[in-house]
C-alpha positions as a Markdown table, in Angstrom:
| # | Residue | x | y | z |
|---|---|---|---|---|
| 1 | Met | 155.1 | -6.3 | 109.1 |
| 2 | Pro | 156.3 | -9.9 | 109.6 |
| 3 | Ala | 160.1 | -10.2 | 109.3 |
| 4 | Asn | 159.8 | -12.6 | 106.3 |
| 5 | Ser | 157.3 | -10.5 | 104.3 |
| 6 | Val | 159.8 | -9.0 | 102.0 |
| 7 | Lys | 161.6 | -12.3 | 101.5 |
| 8 | Leu | 158.4 | -14.2 | 100.6 |
| 9 | Gly | 157.0 | -11.5 | 98.4 |
| 10 | Ala | 160.1 | -10.8 | 96.4 |
| 11 | Leu | 160.3 | -11.9 | 92.8 |
| 12 | Arg | 163.5 | -13.9 | 92.1 |
| 13 | Asp | 165.3 | -13.2 | 88.9 |
| 14 | Ser | 168.6 | -15.1 | 89.4 |
| 15 | Ala | 169.1 | -18.4 | 87.6 |
| 16 | Phe | 169.6 | -21.5 | 89.7 |
| 17 | Arg | 170.6 | -25.1 | 89.1 |
| 18 | Ile | 168.7 | -28.1 | 90.1 |
| 19 | Gly | 169.9 | -31.7 | 90.4 |
| 20 | Leu | 167.9 | -35.0 | 90.2 |
| 21 | Val | 169.2 | -38.2 | 91.6 |
| 22 | Gln | 167.8 | -41.3 | 89.8 |
| 23 | Met | 168.8 | -44.6 | 91.1 |
| 24 | Ser | 168.0 | -48.3 | 91.7 |
| 25 | Cys | 167.4 | -49.4 | 95.3 |
| 26 | Ser | 168.4 | -52.5 | 97.2 |
| 27 | Ala | 167.0 | -54.1 | 100.3 |
| 28 | Asp | 169.7 | -52.4 | 102.4 |
| 29 | Ser | 168.4 | -49.0 | 103.6 |
| 30 | Glu | 171.8 | -47.8 | 104.7 |
| 31 | Ala | 173.3 | -48.6 | 101.3 |
| 32 | Asn | 170.5 | -46.7 | 99.7 |
| 33 | Leu | 171.1 | -43.7 | 101.9 |
| 34 | Ala | 174.8 | -43.7 | 101.1 |
| 35 | Lys | 174.1 | -44.1 | 97.4 |
| 36 | Cys | 171.7 | -41.2 | 97.4 |
| 37 | Cys | 174.1 | -39.0 | 99.4 |
| 38 | Asp | 176.8 | -39.8 | 96.8 |
| 39 | Gly | 174.4 | -38.7 | 94.1 |
| 40 | Ile | 173.7 | -35.4 | 95.9 |
| 41 | Arg | 177.5 | -34.8 | 96.2 |
| 42 | Arg | 177.9 | -35.5 | 92.5 |
| 43 | Ala | 175.1 | -33.1 | 91.6 |
| 44 | Ala | 176.6 | -30.4 | 93.9 |
| 45 | Ser | 180.0 | -30.9 | 92.3 |
| 46 | Arg | 178.4 | -30.1 | 88.9 |
| 47 | Gly | 176.9 | -26.9 | 90.3 |
| 48 | Ala | 173.5 | -28.0 | 91.5 |
| 49 | Glu | 172.0 | -25.8 | 94.2 |
| 50 | Ile | 168.8 | -27.7 | 94.8 |
| 51 | Val | 168.8 | -31.5 | 94.7 |
| 52 | Cys | 165.8 | -33.8 | 94.7 |
| 53 | Thr | 165.6 | -37.5 | 95.5 |
| 54 | Gln | 163.2 | -40.0 | 94.0 |
| 55 | Glu | 160.2 | -41.2 | 96.1 |
| 56 | Leu | 160.9 | -43.3 | 99.1 |
| 57 | Phe | 164.6 | -43.6 | 98.2 |
| 58 | Arg | 165.7 | -45.3 | 101.5 |
| 59 | Ser | 164.1 | -48.6 | 100.5 |
| 60 | Gln | 162.7 | -50.6 | 97.7 |
| 61 | Tyr | 159.2 | -49.7 | 96.8 |
| 62 | Phe | 157.5 | -51.7 | 99.6 |
| 63 | Cys | 153.9 | -50.9 | 98.6 |
| 64 | Arg | 153.9 | -53.8 | 96.2 |
| 65 | Glu | 152.3 | -55.8 | 99.0 |
| 66 | Glu | 150.3 | -55.2 | 102.2 |
| 67 | Asp | 152.4 | -56.3 | 105.1 |
| 68 | Ala | 152.2 | -54.7 | 108.5 |
| 69 | Arg | 155.9 | -55.6 | 109.2 |
| 70 | Leu | 156.9 | -53.0 | 106.6 |
| 71 | Phe | 155.8 | -50.2 | 108.8 |
| 72 | Ala | 159.2 | -50.7 | 110.5 |
| 73 | Leu | 160.7 | -48.9 | 107.6 |
| 74 | Ala | 159.1 | -45.6 | 108.7 |
| 75 | Glu | 160.9 | -42.9 | 110.6 |
| 76 | Thr | 160.2 | -39.7 | 112.4 |
| 77 | Ile | 160.9 | -36.2 | 111.0 |
| 78 | Pro | 163.3 | -35.1 | 112.3 |
| 79 | Gly | 165.0 | -38.4 | 112.5 |
| 80 | Pro | 167.9 | -40.5 | 111.2 |
| 81 | Thr | 167.7 | -39.6 | 107.6 |
| 82 | Thr | 167.0 | -35.9 | 108.1 |
| 83 | Glu | 169.9 | -35.8 | 110.5 |
| 84 | Val | 172.2 | -37.0 | 107.7 |
| 85 | Leu | 170.7 | -34.8 | 105.0 |
| 86 | Thr | 170.6 | -31.6 | 107.0 |
| 87 | Ser | 174.3 | -32.1 | 107.8 |
| 88 | Leu | 175.0 | -32.8 | 104.1 |
| 89 | Ala | 173.0 | -29.7 | 102.9 |
| 90 | Lys | 174.9 | -27.5 | 105.3 |
| 91 | Glu | 178.3 | -29.0 | 104.2 |
| 92 | Leu | 177.6 | -28.7 | 100.5 |
| 93 | Arg | 175.5 | -25.5 | 100.8 |
| 94 | Val | 172.7 | -27.0 | 98.7 |
| 95 | Ala | 169.0 | -27.3 | 99.4 |
| 96 | Ile | 167.7 | -30.9 | 99.3 |
| 97 | Val | 164.2 | -32.2 | 98.7 |
| 98 | Ala | 164.0 | -35.7 | 100.1 |
| 99 | Ser | 161.1 | -38.2 | 100.0 |
| 100 | Leu | 160.6 | -40.2 | 103.2 |
| 101 | Phe | 158.2 | -42.7 | 104.9 |
| 102 | Glu | 157.2 | -40.6 | 107.9 |
| 103 | Lys | 156.1 | -42.1 | 111.2 |
| 104 | Arg | 154.1 | -39.1 | 112.6 |
| 105 | Ala | 152.8 | -41.0 | 115.6 |
| 106 | Gln | 152.1 | -44.6 | 116.6 |
| 107 | Gly | 149.7 | -45.9 | 113.9 |
| 108 | Leu | 149.9 | -42.7 | 111.8 |
| 109 | Tyr | 152.1 | -42.7 | 108.7 |
| 110 | His | 152.6 | -40.4 | 105.7 |
| 111 | Asn | 154.4 | -40.3 | 102.4 |
| 112 | Thr | 156.3 | -37.1 | 103.1 |
| 113 | Ala | 158.8 | -34.9 | 101.3 |
| 114 | Val | 161.0 | -32.7 | 103.4 |
| 115 | Thr | 162.6 | -29.6 | 102.0 |
| 116 | Ile | 165.9 | -28.7 | 103.6 |
| 117 | Asp | 167.5 | -25.3 | 103.0 |
| 118 | Ala | 171.2 | -24.8 | 102.2 |
| 119 | Asp | 172.0 | -23.9 | 105.8 |
| 120 | Gly | 170.7 | -27.2 | 107.0 |
| 121 | Thr | 167.4 | -26.0 | 108.4 |
| 122 | Val | 164.1 | -27.6 | 107.5 |
| 123 | Ala | 162.1 | -25.3 | 105.3 |
| 124 | Gly | 159.0 | -27.4 | 105.4 |
| 125 | Leu | 157.1 | -30.7 | 104.9 |
| 126 | Tyr | 154.8 | -31.7 | 102.2 |
| 127 | Arg | 152.6 | -34.8 | 102.9 |
| 128 | Lys | 151.4 | -36.6 | 99.8 |
| 129 | Met | 147.8 | -35.6 | 99.2 |
| 130 | His | 146.6 | -38.2 | 96.6 |
| 131 | Ile | 147.1 | -41.8 | 97.7 |
| 132 | Pro | 146.7 | -44.5 | 95.0 |
| 133 | Asp | 145.5 | -48.0 | 95.4 |
| 134 | Asp | 146.2 | -50.2 | 92.4 |
| 135 | Pro | 147.7 | -53.6 | 91.8 |
| 136 | Leu | 151.3 | -53.5 | 93.2 |
| 137 | Phe | 150.7 | -49.9 | 94.3 |
| 138 | Phe | 148.9 | -50.5 | 97.6 |
| 139 | Glu | 149.6 | -47.2 | 99.2 |
| 140 | Lys | 146.3 | -46.7 | 101.0 |
| 141 | Phe | 147.4 | -49.5 | 103.3 |
| 142 | Tyr | 150.4 | -47.5 | 104.5 |
| 143 | Phe | 149.8 | -43.8 | 104.1 |
| 144 | Thr | 147.4 | -41.4 | 105.6 |
| 145 | Pro | 146.5 | -38.6 | 103.1 |
| 146 | Gly | 148.4 | -35.4 | 103.6 |
| 147 | Asp | 146.8 | -32.7 | 105.8 |
| 148 | Leu | 149.2 | -29.8 | 105.2 |
| 149 | Gly | 147.7 | -28.8 | 101.9 |
| 150 | Phe | 149.7 | -27.7 | 98.8 |
| 151 | Gln | 152.7 | -25.6 | 99.6 |
| 152 | Ala | 155.7 | -23.8 | 98.2 |
| 153 | Phe | 158.9 | -23.4 | 100.3 |
| 154 | Glu | 161.5 | -20.6 | 100.2 |
| 155 | Thr | 165.1 | -21.8 | 99.9 |
| 156 | Lys | 168.3 | -19.8 | 99.4 |
| 157 | Tyr | 168.2 | -20.3 | 95.7 |
| 158 | Ala | 164.6 | -20.5 | 94.6 |
| 159 | Arg | 161.0 | -20.9 | 95.8 |
| 160 | Val | 160.1 | -24.6 | 95.3 |
| 161 | Gly | 156.9 | -26.5 | 95.1 |
| 162 | Val | 156.9 | -30.2 | 96.1 |
| 163 | Leu | 154.3 | -32.8 | 95.2 |
| 164 | Val | 154.7 | -36.6 | 95.2 |
| 165 | Cys | 154.2 | -39.2 | 92.5 |
| 166 | Trp | 150.4 | -39.8 | 92.2 |
| 167 | Asp | 149.9 | -36.1 | 92.8 |
| 168 | Gln | 151.4 | -35.6 | 89.3 |
| 169 | Trp | 148.1 | -36.7 | 87.6 |
| 170 | Tyr | 146.1 | -33.9 | 89.2 |
| 171 | Pro | 146.2 | -30.4 | 87.7 |
| 172 | Glu | 144.6 | -28.9 | 90.8 |
| 173 | Gly | 147.7 | -29.6 | 92.9 |
| 174 | Ala | 150.1 | -28.2 | 90.4 |
| 175 | Arg | 148.0 | -25.0 | 90.0 |
| 176 | Leu | 147.6 | -24.4 | 93.7 |
| 177 | Thr | 151.3 | -24.9 | 94.3 |
| 178 | Ser | 152.3 | -22.7 | 91.4 |
| 179 | Leu | 150.0 | -19.9 | 92.6 |
| 180 | Gln | 152.1 | -19.7 | 95.8 |
| 181 | Gly | 155.1 | -18.5 | 93.7 |
| 182 | Ala | 157.0 | -21.7 | 93.1 |
| 183 | Asn | 159.7 | -21.4 | 90.4 |
| 184 | Val | 159.9 | -25.2 | 90.0 |
| 185 | Leu | 157.6 | -28.1 | 90.8 |
| 186 | Phe | 159.4 | -31.2 | 92.0 |
| 187 | Tyr | 157.8 | -34.6 | 91.7 |
| 188 | Pro | 159.7 | -37.3 | 93.6 |
| 189 | Thr | 158.3 | -40.5 | 91.9 |
| 190 | Ala | 158.2 | -44.3 | 92.0 |
| 191 | Ile | 156.4 | -45.4 | 88.8 |
| 192 | Gly | 157.0 | -48.3 | 86.5 |
| 193 | Trp | 155.7 | -51.1 | 84.3 |
| 194 | Gln | 154.2 | -54.4 | 85.4 |
| 195 | Pro | 156.2 | -56.6 | 83.0 |
| 196 | Pro | 153.2 | -58.6 | 81.6 |
| 197 | Glu | 151.6 | -55.3 | 80.5 |
| 198 | Lys | 154.7 | -53.6 | 79.1 |
| 199 | Ala | 154.6 | -54.8 | 75.5 |
| 200 | Gln | 151.0 | -53.7 | 75.0 |
| 201 | Tyr | 150.7 | -50.6 | 77.2 |
| 202 | Gly | 154.2 | -49.6 | 78.2 |
| 203 | Ala | 154.9 | -46.9 | 75.6 |
| 204 | Ala | 151.6 | -45.3 | 76.1 |
| 205 | Gln | 151.9 | -45.3 | 79.9 |
| 206 | Leu | 155.3 | -43.6 | 79.8 |
| 207 | Asp | 154.1 | -41.1 | 77.3 |
| 208 | Ala | 151.0 | -40.2 | 79.4 |
| 209 | Trp | 153.2 | -39.8 | 82.5 |
| 210 | Arg | 155.6 | -37.4 | 80.7 |
| 211 | Thr | 152.7 | -35.6 | 78.9 |
| 212 | Ile | 150.7 | -34.8 | 82.0 |
| 213 | Gln | 153.6 | -33.2 | 83.8 |
| 214 | Arg | 154.7 | -31.2 | 80.7 |
| 215 | Ala | 151.1 | -29.9 | 80.7 |
| 216 | His | 151.5 | -28.7 | 84.3 |
| 217 | Ala | 154.6 | -26.8 | 83.2 |
| 218 | Ile | 152.7 | -25.2 | 80.3 |
| 219 | Ala | 149.5 | -24.4 | 82.1 |
| 220 | Asn | 151.3 | -22.7 | 85.0 |
| 221 | Gly | 154.4 | -21.4 | 83.3 |
| 222 | Val | 156.9 | -23.1 | 85.7 |
| 223 | Tyr | 159.7 | -25.5 | 85.5 |
| 224 | Val | 158.7 | -29.1 | 86.3 |
| 225 | Ala | 161.2 | -31.7 | 87.6 |
| 226 | Ala | 160.2 | -35.4 | 87.9 |
| 227 | Val | 162.7 | -37.8 | 89.5 |
| 228 | Asn | 161.9 | -41.5 | 89.2 |
| 229 | Arg | 163.6 | -44.7 | 90.4 |
| 230 | Thr | 164.9 | -47.4 | 88.0 |
| 231 | Gly | 165.5 | -51.1 | 88.1 |
| 232 | Phe | 163.4 | -54.3 | 88.8 |
| 233 | Glu | 162.0 | -54.8 | 92.2 |
| 234 | Gly | 160.1 | -57.7 | 93.7 |
| 235 | Pro | 159.6 | -61.4 | 93.0 |
| 236 | Ala | 158.5 | -62.6 | 89.6 |
| 237 | Asp | 154.8 | -62.7 | 90.5 |
| 238 | Lys | 154.9 | -59.2 | 92.0 |
| 239 | Cys | 157.6 | -57.5 | 90.0 |
| 240 | Leu | 157.8 | -53.8 | 88.9 |
| 241 | Glu | 160.2 | -52.4 | 86.4 |
| 242 | Phe | 160.6 | -48.8 | 87.3 |
| 243 | Trp | 161.1 | -46.8 | 84.1 |
| 244 | Gly | 163.5 | -44.0 | 85.2 |
| 245 | Ser | 163.2 | -41.3 | 82.5 |
| 246 | Ser | 163.6 | -38.5 | 85.1 |
| 247 | Phe | 163.3 | -35.2 | 83.4 |
| 248 | Val | 163.1 | -31.4 | 83.6 |
| 249 | Ala | 160.6 | -29.4 | 81.5 |
| 250 | Asp | 160.8 | -25.7 | 80.9 |
| 251 | Pro | 157.9 | -23.3 | 81.5 |
| 252 | Phe | 156.5 | -24.1 | 78.0 |
| 253 | Gly | 156.8 | -27.8 | 78.5 |
| 254 | Arg | 159.9 | -28.5 | 76.4 |
| 255 | Leu | 162.1 | -31.2 | 77.7 |
| 256 | Ile | 165.5 | -29.8 | 78.5 |
| 257 | Ala | 167.0 | -32.9 | 80.2 |
| 258 | Glu | 165.9 | -36.5 | 80.4 |
| 259 | Ala | 167.5 | -39.6 | 82.0 |
| 260 | Ser | 167.5 | -43.1 | 80.6 |
| 261 | Thr | 165.0 | -45.8 | 81.5 |
| 262 | Asp | 167.4 | -48.2 | 83.1 |
| 263 | Lys | 170.5 | -46.5 | 84.5 |
| 264 | Asp | 171.5 | -44.6 | 87.7 |
| 265 | Glu | 171.9 | -41.0 | 86.6 |
| 266 | Val | 172.3 | -37.5 | 88.0 |
| 267 | Leu | 170.8 | -34.7 | 86.0 |
| 268 | Val | 171.8 | -31.1 | 86.6 |
| 269 | Val | 169.8 | -28.4 | 84.8 |
| 270 | Glu | 169.8 | -24.6 | 85.0 |
| 271 | Cys | 166.4 | -22.9 | 85.5 |
| 272 | Asp | 166.0 | -19.2 | 84.9 |
| 273 | Pro | 163.1 | -17.2 | 86.4 |
| 274 | Lys | 163.4 | -14.8 | 83.4 |
| 275 | Val | 162.1 | -17.7 | 81.2 |
| 276 | Ile | 159.0 | -18.0 | 83.5 |
| 277 | Asp | 158.4 | -14.3 | 83.2 |
| 278 | Glu | 158.8 | -14.3 | 79.4 |
| 279 | Thr | 156.6 | -17.3 | 79.0 |
| 280 | Arg | 153.8 | -15.9 | 81.2 |
| 281 | Lys | 153.9 | -12.6 | 79.4 |
| 282 | Asn | 153.4 | -14.2 | 76.0 |
| 283 | Trp | 151.0 | -17.0 | 77.2 |
| 284 | Pro | 149.0 | -15.2 | 80.0 |
| 285 | Phe | 147.0 | -18.2 | 81.3 |
| 286 | Leu | 147.1 | -16.8 | 84.8 |
| 287 | Arg | 145.7 | -13.5 | 83.7 |
| 288 | Asp | 142.8 | -15.1 | 81.9 |
| 289 | Arg | 141.7 | -17.5 | 84.7 |
| 290 | Arg | 138.0 | -17.1 | 85.5 |
| 291 | Ile | 138.4 | -17.3 | 89.3 |
| 292 | Asp | 134.8 | -16.2 | 89.7 |
| 293 | Ala | 133.5 | -19.3 | 87.9 |
| 294 | Tyr | 135.4 | -22.2 | 89.4 |
| 295 | Gly | 133.6 | -22.7 | 92.7 |
| 296 | Ser | 132.1 | -26.0 | 91.5 |
| 297 | Ile | 135.6 | -27.6 | 91.3 |
| 298 | Thr | 135.3 | -28.6 | 94.9 |
| 299 | Glu | 132.3 | -30.8 | 94.1 |
| 300 | Arg | 132.9 | -34.6 | 93.6 |
| 301 | Trp | 130.7 | -34.7 | 90.5 |
| 302 | Leu | 128.5 | -32.4 | 88.5 |
| 303 | Ala | 125.5 | -34.2 | 87.1 |
């Protein structure tokens, strides 16, 4: 039997506390890193045991434009940021989920979330699977789609699933990650309004974003934690207003914490696996799945 079989197969029943660091970002990557580390420290001081950053926290959201010079923002894993964060995790005895622009090789880049355990070791990488290409969200120019699949990672405090931003619109990713025993699904995010559209569509866009992720919590009976950036970024003709609103939903989709739309905030929330157990016993969606009938889901379209 592999040495980790008991660890990975064990059902956790101890409550754990998660922290989300929502912040605005400047053009100074070192200042952004320092600001995020301060947020992680504040979360840990309030009892957080697993802390998640927003998507691509080391820089402003550079995918507003297609510019090959911006590949210089990418870094290797391990690399400068993971060196800082592994040291911080070990010092504070917290696990950290951090979203980075990964330079995997020359000419090969990913939008990657690294999970660092509380002893400073890297528990695993998740490379963003769904890559958008929309006005001011030109991610296909920068990121190769992930090739590691959907995963859950064991940490000292809980088993965590990690997906990234655009992944949050896809129930398949949430399901496949939840089926690997994740207690919580983290979604590091960078999403916001294009100011000319905000008056007409803004409220509906934010509500849809919140609703789809609450639905993942309900359908899978897990905690869902979405952490978004805030603030205005870009020139007037290419501006995004990131809508913050980071939140945690319980396994029945109820919001148990939510940040503002426009302020730097640190959320700290307790998650209890017993709530997962109780929810799934009363709403046994996993029991009633017709796994014999879903083969066609891998087809692009069914005429």
